[in-house]
N, C-alpha and C positions, 0 to 999 in steps of 0.2 A: 774465732770461737766466741760464743755468746750472742752472735747476731740474731740467730733464730729464736733464742730464748729471751730476748729483750722484752717483748710484750708480757710474758709470763712474770718476769721480775717486776715490771711496773705494776701489773695487777696485784702481785703479792704486797708490794709497798702500799698501794692504795687500800687493800683489804686490811692490812695492819693498822693503817691510819684511821680507817673507818671504825675499826673495833676499839680503838683506844682514845678517840678524840673526846674532849669534854664539851658539854653543851654550850658553854660560854664562848668557846672557840668557834663553834658553828655559827653562832649569832654574829660574831665579828666577821667571819668569812662571808656570810650572807650580806652584811652591810657593805663590805668591800665590793662584792660583785654588783650589787645594786648601784653603788656610787660610780663604779667603773663604767658600767653600761649606760647609766644616766649621763655621765660626762661625755662619753663617746657619742651618744645621740645628740646632745646639745652642740658639741663641736662639729659633728658632721652635717647636721640639718639646720643650724642656726648661725654659729660663729663663722665658719668658713664661707658659707654662701653669702652672708652679710658682708664679709670682708671683700669677696669678689665683686658683689653688687656695688660696693662703695667705689670700686676702681673702674667699673664699666657701667655704661648707661642702661642697665636692665635691672629689674628687681630680683630679689633672691627667690621669690616664688616662681617666677618665670624661669630662672636658672635651674631650680630644682626640677621643674616640669620637663625641661629640655634634657637634663641629666638622668632622668628616671630610668631609661633603658640601660644606660651605662652602669648605673649603680646596681641595678638588678643583675646584670651579667657578671659584674665583678664579685658580688656577694654569692651568687649561685655557683659560679665556677671556682671560687676561692683563688682566682688568678686576676689581679687587677689589670694586668697587661691586656687581657681580652677586651677590656672596655675602651682602650685607647683609640681604636678606629671610630667608635661612636662619639668619643669626645672630640676628635678631629672634625668629624662631620658636623657636630653641633656647633663647634667654634666657627666653622666656615659659614653655616647658616646665620649665626648671630652676627658675624662680621658683615655679611651681606645685608642683613636687616638693619644694622646700625649704620650702614653706608660708609664703611671704612674704605678709603680710597688709596691705600698704600700700595705701591707697585709690587712690593715683596710680600704682600699679605698671605697669599697661598703658600709661598715658600716657607715663611716663618711658621705657619700653622702646621705644614707637613713635616717640618723639622722636629716637631714634638714627638712624632712617632719614632724617628731615628734615635732621639735622645733617650726616650723612655724605655725602648725595647731592651737595651743591654742592662738596664737597672730593673728588670722585670720582677725579680724576687730576691728574697734574702739569700738564696743559694748563690747568686752572683757575688754577693758580698763575702760569703763564706769561702768561695773558691778564691776570690781575690786575696782574702786574708791568709789562706794557706800558701799562696804563691809568694807572699811577702815575707813569710817566716825565714826562709834561707837568707834573704837579704839582711834581716835583723841579726841572724847568727853571724853572718860574715862581717857585719860592721863592728862586732865586739872582738874580732880577732886582731892580733897584733899586725902591724904593717910588715909586709914581706912574707906573710904566711902563705904557703902553697896549699891550696885546698886539695885533699886526697881524692 
């Protein structure tokens, strides 16, 4: 019950909020949105690429140029896991360009796909959280309790 009427309820809540919100709250909300997106852009396009570039022998501009298609795919599809194959290919190209001669190089790079795929979305974490609830409930039961 209520599953089909959820969007209507959310719309009603937002309509009520829009009709009763004060102008000063809108200003604060606008400032929050601007700061949030500004911080996200700085983090995504300056801090993280600079950190990676500090650890590997390429510049952050070159790294962003290589990651361009992966970023576009992840943003457009809203599924970051779709960009993992592009990131793996980019990593292989950059490792070859930087002349990394480790025997396990390709195996280490391809392992990224196997590790990132199960963690592809927050839904995986939600399902994992639901599975762990019965264990939490059982741990609070007295010793010797027989579960019905």
